[in-house]
PDB file of N, CA, C and O in Angstrom:
ATOM      1  N   MET A   1     124.881 142.204  91.259  1.00  0.00           N
ATOM      2  CA  MET A   1     123.650 142.822  90.770  1.00  0.00           C
ATOM      3  C   MET A   1     123.698 142.922  89.248  1.00  0.00           C
ATOM      4  O   MET A   1     124.739 142.736  88.619  1.00  0.00           O
ATOM      5  N   SER A   2     122.562 143.215  88.697  1.00  0.00           N
ATOM      6  CA  SER A   2     122.419 143.331  87.255  1.00  0.00           C
ATOM      7  C   SER A   2     121.474 144.482  86.953  1.00  0.00           C
ATOM      8  O   SER A   2     120.720 144.920  87.822  1.00  0.00           O
ATOM      9  N   TYR A   3     121.515 144.957  85.754  1.00  0.00           N
ATOM     10  CA  TYR A   3     120.547 145.957  85.313  1.00  0.00           C
ATOM     11  C   TYR A   3     119.273 145.238  84.892  1.00  0.00           C
ATOM     12  O   TYR A   3     119.290 144.027  84.669  1.00  0.00           O
ATOM     13  N   THR A   4     118.168 145.973  84.781  1.00  0.00           N
ATOM     14  CA  THR A   4     116.874 145.403  84.419  1.00  0.00           C
ATOM     15  C   THR A   4     116.262 146.207  83.284  1.00  0.00           C
ATOM     16  O   THR A   4     116.218 147.436  83.348  1.00  0.00           O
ATOM     17  N   ILE A   5     115.793 145.532  82.254  1.00  0.00           N
ATOM     18  CA  ILE A   5     114.996 146.179  81.220  1.00  0.00           C
ATOM     19  C   ILE A   5     113.539 145.996  81.610  1.00  0.00           C
ATOM     20  O   ILE A   5     113.055 144.870  81.725  1.00  0.00           O
ATOM     21  N   VAL A   6     112.848 147.098  81.813  1.00  0.00           N
ATOM     22  CA  VAL A   6     111.434 147.051  82.186  1.00  0.00           C
ATOM     23  C   VAL A   6     110.646 146.821  80.905  1.00  0.00           C
ATOM     24  O   VAL A   6     110.460 147.737  80.104  1.00  0.00           O
ATOM     25  N   SER A   7     110.190 145.605  80.722  1.00  0.00           N
ATOM     26  CA  SER A   7     109.606 145.207  79.446  1.00  0.00           C
ATOM     27  C   SER A   7     108.408 146.062  79.033  1.00  0.00           C
ATOM     28  O   SER A   7     108.233 146.327  77.843  1.00  0.00           O
ATOM     29  N   ASP A   8     107.588 146.494  79.975  1.00  0.00           N
ATOM     30  CA  ASP A   8     106.403 147.264  79.608  1.00  0.00           C
ATOM     31  C   ASP A   8     106.692 148.738  79.322  1.00  0.00           C
ATOM     32  O   ASP A   8     105.815 149.450  78.832  1.00  0.00           O
ATOM     33  N   ILE A   9     107.896 149.204  79.618  1.00  0.00           N
ATOM     34  CA  ILE A   9     108.288 150.582  79.282  1.00  0.00           C
ATOM     35  C   ILE A   9     109.126 150.609  78.001  1.00  0.00           C
ATOM     36  O   ILE A   9     109.090 151.589  77.257  1.00  0.00           O
ATOM     37  N   CYS A  10     109.861 149.559  77.749  1.00  0.00           N
ATOM     38  CA  CYS A  10     110.736 149.472  76.581  1.00  0.00           C
ATOM     39  C   CYS A  10     109.958 149.715  75.294  1.00  0.00           C
ATOM     40  O   CYS A  10     108.844 149.220  75.124  1.00  0.00           O
ATOM     41  N   GLU A  11     110.564 150.488  74.390  1.00  0.00           N
ATOM     42  CA  GLU A  11     109.935 150.768  73.097  1.00  0.00           C
ATOM     43  C   GLU A  11     110.587 149.999  71.959  1.00  0.00           C
ATOM     44  O   GLU A  11     110.312 150.261  70.788  1.00  0.00           O
ATOM     45  N   GLY A  12     111.455 149.045  72.304  1.00  0.00           N
ATOM     46  CA  GLY A  12     112.053 148.178  71.300  1.00  0.00           C
ATOM     47  C   GLY A  12     113.064 148.846  70.399  1.00  0.00           C
ATOM     48  O   GLY A  12     113.280 148.391  69.276  1.00  0.00           O
ATOM     49  N   VAL A  13     113.691 149.912  70.860  1.00  0.00           N
ATOM     50  CA  VAL A  13     114.674 150.621  70.047  1.00  0.00           C
ATOM     51  C   VAL A  13     115.911 149.748  69.833  1.00  0.00           C
ATOM     52  O   VAL A  13     116.424 149.670  68.716  1.00  0.00           O
ATOM     53  N   GLY A  14     116.383 149.105  70.864  1.00  0.00           N
ATOM     54  CA  GLY A  14     117.510 148.186  70.750  1.00  0.00           C
ATOM     55  C   GLY A  14     118.882 148.826  70.818  1.00  0.00           C
ATOM     56  O   GLY A  14     119.877 148.153  70.548  1.00  0.00           O
ATOM     57  N   ASP A  15     118.974 150.104  71.169  1.00  0.00           N
ATOM     58  CA  ASP A  15     120.285 150.761  71.269  1.00  0.00           C
ATOM     59  C   ASP A  15     121.155 150.146  72.359  1.00  0.00           C
ATOM     60  O   ASP A  15     122.376 150.298  72.333  1.00  0.00           O
ATOM     61  N   CYS A  16     120.552 149.466  73.297  1.00  0.00           N
ATOM     62  CA  CYS A  16     121.282 148.850  74.398  1.00  0.00           C
ATOM     63  C   CYS A  16     122.078 147.614  73.956  1.00  0.00           C
ATOM     64  O   CYS A  16     123.100 147.292  74.562  1.00  0.00           O
ATOM     65  N   ILE A  17     121.629 146.940  72.933  1.00  0.00           N
ATOM     66  CA  ILE A  17     122.234 145.661  72.540  1.00  0.00           C
ATOM     67  C   ILE A  17     123.668 145.805  72.033  1.00  0.00           C
ATOM     68  O   ILE A  17     124.542 145.101  72.538  1.00  0.00           O
ATOM     69  N   PRO A  18     123.959 146.672  71.069  1.00  0.00           N
ATOM     70  CA  PRO A  18     125.333 146.722  70.543  1.00  0.00           C
ATOM     71  C   PRO A  18     126.363 147.318  71.501  1.00  0.00           C
ATOM     72  O   PRO A  18     127.561 147.109  71.308  1.00  0.00           O
ATOM     73  N   VAL A  19     125.933 148.050  72.522  1.00  0.00           N
ATOM     74  CA  VAL A  19     126.899 148.666  73.436  1.00  0.00           C
ATOM     75  C   VAL A  19     127.310 147.754  74.581  1.00  0.00           C
ATOM     76  O   VAL A  19     128.242 148.073  75.319  1.00  0.00           O
ATOM     77  N   CYS A  20     126.638 146.639  74.741  1.00  0.00           N
ATOM     78  CA  CYS A  20     126.954 145.717  75.839  1.00  0.00           C
ATOM     79  C   CYS A  20     128.281 144.996  75.557  1.00  0.00           C
ATOM     80  O   CYS A  20     128.394 144.272  74.567  1.00  0.00           O
ATOM     81  N   PRO A  21     129.288 145.195  76.429  1.00  0.00           N
ATOM     82  CA  PRO A  21     130.589 144.582  76.164  1.00  0.00           C
ATOM     83  C   PRO A  21     130.633 143.072  76.376  1.00  0.00           C
ATOM     84  O   PRO A  21     131.562 142.413  75.910  1.00  0.00           O
ATOM     85  N   VAL A  22     129.650 142.517  77.066  1.00  0.00           N
ATOM     86  CA  VAL A  22     129.637 141.070  77.312  1.00  0.00           C
ATOM     87  C   VAL A  22     128.480 140.364  76.607  1.00  0.00           C
ATOM     88  O   VAL A  22     128.238 139.179  76.833  1.00  0.00           O
ATOM     89  N   GLU A  23     127.771 141.096  75.756  1.00  0.00           N
ATOM     90  CA  GLU A  23     126.668 140.548  74.952  1.00  0.00           C
ATOM     91  C   GLU A  23     125.633 139.813  75.794  1.00  0.00           C
ATOM     92  O   GLU A  23     125.226 138.700  75.461  1.00  0.00           O
ATOM     93  N   CYS A  24     125.209 140.444  76.887  1.00  0.00           N
ATOM     94  CA  CYS A  24     124.221 139.805  77.765  1.00  0.00           C
ATOM     95  C   CYS A  24     122.790 140.258  77.477  1.00  0.00           C
ATOM     96  O   CYS A  24     121.861 139.848  78.171  1.00  0.00           O
ATOM     97  N   ILE A  25     122.606 141.100  76.460  1.00  0.00           N
ATOM     98  CA  ILE A  25     121.270 141.611  76.131  1.00  0.00           C
ATOM     99  C   ILE A  25     120.809 140.955  74.835  1.00  0.00           C
ATOM    100  O   ILE A  25     121.500 141.002  73.818  1.00  0.00           O
ATOM    101  N   HIS A  26     119.626 140.341  74.890  1.00  0.00           N
ATOM    102  CA  HIS A  26     119.108 139.574  73.756  1.00  0.00           C
ATOM    103  C   HIS A  26     117.632 139.914  73.512  1.00  0.00           C
ATOM    104  O   HIS A  26     116.887 140.205  74.448  1.00  0.00           O
ATOM    105  N   TRP A  27     117.231 139.873  72.250  1.00  0.00           N
ATOM    106  CA  TRP A  27     115.824 140.088  71.895  1.00  0.00           C
ATOM    107  C   TRP A  27     114.974 138.903  72.347  1.00  0.00           C
ATOM    108  O   TRP A  27     115.430 137.760  72.338  1.00  0.00           O
ATOM    109  N   THR A  28     113.760 139.185  72.734  1.00  0.00           N
ATOM    110  CA  THR A  28     112.767 138.132  72.958  1.00  0.00           C
ATOM    111  C   THR A  28     111.867 138.097  71.728  1.00  0.00           C
ATOM    112  O   THR A  28     111.889 139.018  70.913  1.00  0.00           O
ATOM    113  N   GLU A  29     111.100 137.069  71.598  1.00  0.00           N
ATOM    114  CA  GLU A  29     110.137 136.986  70.497  1.00  0.00           C
ATOM    115  C   GLU A  29     108.774 137.537  70.926  1.00  0.00           C
ATOM    116  O   GLU A  29     107.873 137.703  70.104  1.00  0.00           O
ATOM    117  N   LYS A  30     108.641 137.813  72.200  1.00  0.00           N
ATOM    118  CA  LYS A  30     107.368 138.313  72.730  1.00  0.00           C
ATOM    119  C   LYS A  30     107.248 139.814  72.507  1.00  0.00           C
ATOM    120  O   LYS A  30     108.235 140.496  72.231  1.00  0.00           O
ATOM    121  N   THR A  31     106.021 140.319  72.631  1.00  0.00           N
ATOM    122  CA  THR A  31     105.794 141.760  72.566  1.00  0.00           C
ATOM    123  C   THR A  31     105.262 142.235  73.913  1.00  0.00           C
ATOM    124  O   THR A  31     104.627 141.485  74.654  1.00  0.00           O
ATOM    125  N   ASN A  32     105.540 143.500  74.206  1.00  0.00           N
ATOM    126  CA  ASN A  32     105.085 144.062  75.474  1.00  0.00           C
ATOM    127  C   ASN A  32     103.702 144.689  75.318  1.00  0.00           C
ATOM    128  O   ASN A  32     103.059 144.534  74.281  1.00  0.00           O
ATOM    129  N   THR A  33     103.254 145.389  76.339  1.00  0.00           N
ATOM    130  CA  THR A  33     101.924 145.986  76.305  1.00  0.00           C
ATOM    131  C   THR A  33     101.801 147.097  75.265  1.00  0.00           C
ATOM    132  O   THR A  33     100.694 147.478  74.885  1.00  0.00           O
ATOM    133  N   LYS A  34     102.941 147.615  74.805  1.00  0.00           N
ATOM    134  CA  LYS A  34     102.943 148.641  73.755  1.00  0.00           C
ATOM    135  C   LYS A  34     102.972 148.024  72.356  1.00  0.00           C
ATOM    136  O   LYS A  34     102.849 148.731  71.355  1.00  0.00           O
ATOM    137  N   GLY A  35     103.138 146.696  72.295  1.00  0.00           N
ATOM    138  CA  GLY A  35     103.193 146.008  71.021  1.00  0.00           C
ATOM    139  C   GLY A  35     104.587 145.907  70.419  1.00  0.00           C
ATOM    140  O   GLY A  35     104.731 145.552  69.250  1.00  0.00           O
ATOM    141  N   HIS A  36     105.628 146.219  71.214  1.00  0.00           N
ATOM    142  CA  HIS A  36     107.007 146.180  70.741  1.00  0.00           C
ATOM    143  C   HIS A  36     107.698 144.899  71.197  1.00  0.00           C
ATOM    144  O   HIS A  36     107.481 144.431  72.315  1.00  0.00           O
ATOM    145  N   LYS A  37     108.538 144.335  70.318  1.00  0.00           N
ATOM    146  CA  LYS A  37     109.468 143.305  70.781  1.00  0.00           C
ATOM    147  C   LYS A  37     110.473 144.030  71.664  1.00  0.00           C
ATOM    148  O   LYS A  37     110.764 145.206  71.446  1.00  0.00           O
ATOM    149  N   TYR A  38     110.997 143.339  72.646  1.00  0.00           N
ATOM    150  CA  TYR A  38     111.907 143.990  73.577  1.00  0.00           C
ATOM    151  C   TYR A  38     113.056 143.050  73.942  1.00  0.00           C
ATOM    152  O   TYR A  38     112.910 141.830  73.877  1.00  0.00           O
ATOM    153  N   PRO A  39     114.192 143.620  74.324  1.00  0.00           N
ATOM    154  CA  PRO A  39     115.318 142.797  74.761  1.00  0.00           C
ATOM    155  C   PRO A  39     115.243 142.511  76.258  1.00  0.00           C
ATOM    156  O   PRO A  39     114.531 143.188  77.001  1.00  0.00           O
ATOM    157  N   ILE A  40     115.982 141.510  76.680  1.00  0.00           N
ATOM    158  CA  ILE A  40     116.114 141.200  78.104  1.00  0.00           C
ATOM    159  C   ILE A  40     117.602 141.073  78.427  1.00  0.00           C
ATOM    160  O   ILE A  40     118.426 140.825  77.546  1.00  0.00           O
ATOM    161  N   ILE A  41     117.924 141.247  79.696  1.00  0.00           N
ATOM    162  CA  ILE A  41     119.305 141.140  80.158  1.00  0.00           C
ATOM    163  C   ILE A  41     119.480 139.809  80.874  1.00  0.00           C
ATOM    164  O   ILE A  41     118.681 139.446  81.737  1.00  0.00           O
ATOM    165  N   ASP A  42     120.530 139.089  80.509  1.00  0.00           N
ATOM    166  CA  ASP A  42     120.896 137.852  81.196  1.00  0.00           C
ATOM    167  C   ASP A  42     121.694 138.252  82.436  1.00  0.00           C
ATOM    168  O   ASP A  42     122.852 138.655  82.329  1.00  0.00           O
ATOM    169  N   ASP A  43     121.082 138.141  83.594  1.00  0.00           N
ATOM    170  CA  ASP A  43     121.716 138.613  84.825  1.00  0.00           C
ATOM    171  C   ASP A  43     122.946 137.810  85.220  1.00  0.00           C
ATOM    172  O   ASP A  43     123.775 138.297  85.988  1.00  0.00           O
ATOM    173  N   SER A  44     123.079 136.601  84.716  1.00  0.00           N
ATOM    174  CA  SER A  44     124.254 135.796  85.056  1.00  0.00           C
ATOM    175  C   SER A  44     125.496 136.244  84.285  1.00  0.00           C
ATOM    176  O   SER A  44     126.617 135.879  84.639  1.00  0.00           O
ATOM    177  N   THR A  45     125.291 137.040  83.223  1.00  0.00           N
ATOM    178  CA  THR A  45     126.396 137.512  82.405  1.00  0.00           C
ATOM    179  C   THR A  45     126.676 139.004  82.600  1.00  0.00           C
ATOM    180  O   THR A  45     127.800 139.456  82.378  1.00  0.00           O
ATOM    181  N   CYS A  46     125.680 139.760  83.007  1.00  0.00           N
ATOM    182  CA  CYS A  46     125.800 141.214  83.165  1.00  0.00           C
ATOM    183  C   CYS A  46     126.920 141.561  84.150  1.00  0.00           C
ATOM    184  O   CYS A  46     127.024 140.967  85.223  1.00  0.00           O
ATOM    185  N   ILE A  47     127.761 142.538  83.765  1.00  0.00           N
ATOM    186  CA  ILE A  47     128.868 142.966  84.621  1.00  0.00           C
ATOM    187  C   ILE A  47     128.615 144.338  85.255  1.00  0.00           C
ATOM    188  O   ILE A  47     129.531 144.936  85.818  1.00  0.00           O
ATOM    189  N   ASP A  48     127.407 144.829  85.169  1.00  0.00           N
ATOM    190  CA  ASP A  48     127.015 146.103  85.785  1.00  0.00           C
ATOM    191  C   ASP A  48     127.829 147.294  85.281  1.00  0.00           C
ATOM    192  O   ASP A  48     128.203 148.163  86.069  1.00  0.00           O
ATOM    193  N   CYS A  49     128.100 147.341  84.004  1.00  0.00           N
ATOM    194  CA  CYS A  49     128.923 148.429  83.464  1.00  0.00           C
ATOM    195  C   CYS A  49     128.119 149.708  83.221  1.00  0.00           C
ATOM    196  O   CYS A  49     128.679 150.804  83.239  1.00  0.00           O
ATOM    197  N   GLY A  50     126.805 149.574  82.994  1.00  0.00           N
ATOM    198  CA  GLY A  50     125.955 150.735  82.768  1.00  0.00           C
ATOM    199  C   GLY A  50     125.885 151.221  81.336  1.00  0.00           C
ATOM    200  O   GLY A  50     125.238 152.230  81.060  1.00  0.00           O
ATOM    201  N   ALA A  51     126.533 150.530  80.425  1.00  0.00           N
ATOM    202  CA  ALA A  51     126.519 150.963  79.019  1.00  0.00           C
ATOM    203  C   ALA A  51     125.100 150.971  78.462  1.00  0.00           C
ATOM    204  O   ALA A  51     124.737 151.875  77.709  1.00  0.00           O
ATOM    205  N   CYS A  52     124.305 149.989  78.817  1.00  0.00           N
ATOM    206  CA  CYS A  52     122.929 149.906  78.311  1.00  0.00           C
ATOM    207  C   CYS A  52     122.088 151.088  78.790  1.00  0.00           C
ATOM    208  O   CYS A  52     121.315 151.666  78.027  1.00  0.00           O
ATOM    209  N   LEU A  53     122.251 151.432  80.059  1.00  0.00           N
ATOM    210  CA  LEU A  53     121.499 152.544  80.635  1.00  0.00           C
ATOM    211  C   LEU A  53     121.863 153.853  79.936  1.00  0.00           C
ATOM    212  O   LEU A  53     120.987 154.672  79.656  1.00  0.00           O
ATOM    213  N   SER A  54     123.126 154.047  79.660  1.00  0.00           N
ATOM    214  CA  SER A  54     123.583 155.264  78.975  1.00  0.00           C
ATOM    215  C   SER A  54     123.085 155.336  77.531  1.00  0.00           C
ATOM    216  O   SER A  54     122.821 156.422  77.015  1.00  0.00           O
ATOM    217  N   ALA A  55     122.960 154.189  76.887  1.00  0.00           N
ATOM    218  CA  ALA A  55     122.568 154.160  75.472  1.00  0.00           C
ATOM    219  C   ALA A  55     121.066 154.246  75.249  1.00  0.00           C
ATOM    220  O   ALA A  55     120.628 154.653  74.173  1.00  0.00           O
ATOM    221  N   CYS A  56     120.276 153.876  76.235  1.00  0.00           N
ATOM    222  CA  CYS A  56     118.823 153.808  76.052  1.00  0.00           C
ATOM    223  C   CYS A  56     118.199 155.203  75.998  1.00  0.00           C
ATOM    224  O   CYS A  56     118.392 156.004  76.913  1.00  0.00           O
ATOM    225  N   PRO A  57     117.451 155.498  74.926  1.00  0.00           N
ATOM    226  CA  PRO A  57     116.802 156.799  74.806  1.00  0.00           C
ATOM    227  C   PRO A  57     115.450 156.891  75.529  1.00  0.00           C
ATOM    228  O   PRO A  57     114.847 157.963  75.572  1.00  0.00           O
ATOM    229  N   VAL A  58     114.978 155.790  76.087  1.00  0.00           N
ATOM    230  CA  VAL A  58     113.657 155.753  76.721  1.00  0.00           C
ATOM    231  C   VAL A  58     113.809 155.831  78.234  1.00  0.00           C
ATOM    232  O   VAL A  58     114.304 154.897  78.864  1.00  0.00           O
ATOM    233  N   GLU A  59     113.390 156.929  78.804  1.00  0.00           N
ATOM    234  CA  GLU A  59     113.532 157.128  80.245  1.00  0.00           C
ATOM    235  C   GLU A  59     112.749 156.082  81.033  1.00  0.00           C
ATOM    236  O   GLU A  59     111.561 155.865  80.793  1.00  0.00           O
ATOM    237  N   GLY A  60     113.424 155.450  81.962  1.00  0.00           N
ATOM    238  CA  GLY A  60     112.789 154.449  82.817  1.00  0.00           C
ATOM    239  C   GLY A  60     112.738 153.049  82.255  1.00  0.00           C
ATOM    240  O   GLY A  60     112.248 152.137  82.920  1.00  0.00           O
ATOM    241  N   ALA A  61     113.235 152.854  81.041  1.00  0.00           N
ATOM    242  CA  ALA A  61     113.180 151.530  80.429  1.00  0.00           C
ATOM    243  C   ALA A  61     114.246 150.591  80.985  1.00  0.00           C
ATOM    244  O   ALA A  61     114.079 149.371  80.953  1.00  0.00           O
ATOM    245  N   ILE A  62     115.338 151.154  81.493  1.00  0.00           N
ATOM    246  CA  ILE A  62     116.398 150.344  82.094  1.00  0.00           C
ATOM    247  C   ILE A  62     116.658 150.861  83.497  1.00  0.00           C
ATOM    248  O   ILE A  62     116.863 152.056  83.710  1.00  0.00           O
ATOM    249  N   LEU A  63     116.645 149.943  84.448  1.00  0.00           N
ATOM    250  CA  LEU A  63     116.907 150.287  85.843  1.00  0.00           C
ATOM    251  C   LEU A  63     118.306 149.830  86.229  1.00  0.00           C
ATOM    252  O   LEU A  63     118.816 148.848  85.688  1.00  0.00           O
ATOM    253  N   ASP A  64     118.923 150.539  87.159  1.00  0.00           N
ATOM    254  CA  ASP A  64     120.282 150.196  87.562  1.00  0.00           C
ATOM    255  C   ASP A  64     120.335 149.216  88.733  1.00  0.00           C
ATOM    256  O   ASP A  64     121.286 149.212  89.515  1.00  0.00           O
ATOM    257  N   ASP A  65     119.308 148.396  88.838  1.00  0.00           N
ATOM    258  CA  ASP A  65     119.315 147.289  89.801  1.00  0.00           C
ATOM    259  C   ASP A  65     118.508 146.133  89.223  1.00  0.00           C
ATOM    260  O   ASP A  65     117.778 146.301  88.246  1.00  0.00           O
ATOM    261  N   TRP A  66     118.644 144.972  89.826  1.00  0.00           N
ATOM    262  CA  TRP A  66     118.018 143.767  89.302  1.00  0.00           C
ATOM    263  C   TRP A  66     116.636 143.579  89.910  1.00  0.00           C
ATOM    264  O   TRP A  66     116.498 143.337  91.110  1.00  0.00           O
ATOM    265  N   GLN A  67     115.619 143.693  89.068  1.00  0.00           N
ATOM    266  CA  GLN A  67     114.231 143.472  89.462  1.00  0.00           C
ATOM    267  C   GLN A  67     113.605 142.556  88.415  1.00  0.00           C
ATOM    268  O   GLN A  67     112.900 143.026  87.522  1.00  0.00           O
ATOM    269  N   PRO A  68     113.856 141.263  88.520  1.00  0.00           N
ATOM    270  CA  PRO A  68     113.438 140.329  87.472  1.00  0.00           C
ATOM    271  C   PRO A  68     111.931 140.316  87.202  1.00  0.00           C
ATOM    272  O   PRO A  68     111.507 139.973  86.099  1.00  0.00           O
ATOM    273  N   GLU A  69     111.133 140.680  88.181  1.00  0.00           N
ATOM    274  CA  GLU A  69     109.683 140.686  87.968  1.00  0.00           C
ATOM    275  C   GLU A  69     109.255 141.736  86.940  1.00  0.00           C
ATOM    276  O   GLU A  69     108.162 141.638  86.383  1.00  0.00           O
ATOM    277  N   LEU A  70     110.098 142.738  86.682  1.00  0.00           N
ATOM    278  CA  LEU A  70     109.796 143.777  85.694  1.00  0.00           C
ATOM    279  C   LEU A  70     110.314 143.433  84.305  1.00  0.00           C
ATOM    280  O   LEU A  70     109.933 144.063  83.318  1.00  0.00           O
ATOM    281  N   GLN A  71     111.170 142.449  84.234  1.00  0.00           N
ATOM    282  CA  GLN A  71     111.749 141.993  82.970  1.00  0.00           C
ATOM    283  C   GLN A  71     111.104 140.663  82.615  1.00  0.00           C
ATOM    284  O   GLN A  71     111.557 139.603  83.048  1.00  0.00           O
ATOM    285  N   LYS A  72     110.054 140.729  81.832  1.00  0.00           N
ATOM    286  CA  LYS A  72     109.290 139.522  81.517  1.00  0.00           C
ATOM    287  C   LYS A  72     109.827 138.864  80.257  1.00  0.00           C
ATOM    288  O   LYS A  72     109.632 139.382  79.158  1.00  0.00           O
ATOM    289  N   PRO A  73     110.499 137.730  80.401  1.00  0.00           N
ATOM    290  CA  PRO A  73     111.048 137.063  79.208  1.00  0.00           C
ATOM    291  C   PRO A  73     109.963 136.415  78.355  1.00  0.00           C
ATOM    292  O   PRO A  73     110.265 135.817  77.322  1.00  0.00           O
TER     293      PRO A  73
END
């Protein structure tokens, strides 16, 4: 399994990116419905450590399961 960044909830803070020990979180060039650029998680690299979830200040922006339909690259 992998974590999911819910693109339409994400506020583009980016606190999740530097805490990822396997560097599986990357910025997209797209913007979400709030007008923010947002990161996405590469599920093939994610090790389910939860560091991103702990670092994110936006409630509901990161889910602890893989729901790719909510993470729009």
